[in-house]
C-alpha positions in Angstrom: 72.4 160.5 331.6 73.5 163.3 333.9 74.2 162.9 337.6 71.0 164.6 338.6 69.0 162.4 336.2 70.6 159.3 337.7 69.9 160.4 341.2 66.3 161.2 340.4 65.8 157.8 338.7 67.3 155.9 341.6 65.3 157.7 344.2 62.1 157.0 342.2 62.8 153.3 342.3 63.7 153.0 338.6 66.5 150.7 337.3 69.6 152.4 335.8 71.8 150.6 333.3 75.3 151.4 332.0 77.7 149.6 329.8 81.2 148.8 331.3 83.7 148.9 328.4 86.5 147.5 330.6 84.6 144.2 331.4 82.4 144.4 328.3 79.2 143.9 330.3 76.1 145.7 331.3 75.8 147.1 334.9 72.4 147.7 336.4 71.5 149.4 339.7 68.1 148.9 341.3 66.5 149.5 344.6 66.9 146.7 347.1 63.3 146.0 348.0 64.1 143.3 350.6 65.5 145.6 353.2 63.8 148.0 355.5 66.3 150.8 354.9 67.0 152.4 351.5 69.9 150.8 349.6 70.6 149.7 346.1 71.8 146.5 344.4 74.4 146.2 341.6 73.9 143.5 338.9 76.1 142.6 335.9 75.2 140.8 332.7 76.9 140.0 329.4 73.6 139.7 327.4 70.9 141.7 329.4 69.2 138.4 330.3 71.2 136.6 332.9 71.9 139.1 335.7 74.3 138.3 338.5 74.1 140.2 341.7 77.4 141.8 342.6 76.5 144.0 345.6 73.4 144.2 347.8 73.9 147.1 350.1 75.0 150.2 348.2 74.4 153.8 349.2 73.6 156.4 346.6 77.1 157.8 347.0 78.6 154.3 346.2 76.4 154.1 343.1 77.5 157.5 341.9 81.2 156.6 342.5 80.8 153.4 340.4 79.0 155.4 337.7 81.9 158.0 337.6 84.5 155.1 337.2 82.5 153.7 334.3 82.4 157.1 332.6 86.1 157.6 333.1 86.8 154.1 331.5 84.6 155.1 328.6 86.5 158.3 328.0 89.9 156.6 328.2 88.8 154.1 325.7 
């Protein structure tokens, strides 16, 4: 998924999932619907069933920075 596809999905309110090879877990970003301003939440899970909230108030810039770190970890192995 490219950066522009990720931004488009996030702005449309879709969930975006990645796999973190370092922690060996799934990372999901979703729109925080409880707040009056636009922000995203970060959840982690080992099995895609039991999601644990890690962050509640992320900007799109924060989400893209986390995504870049996950991509760098995947490239490094």
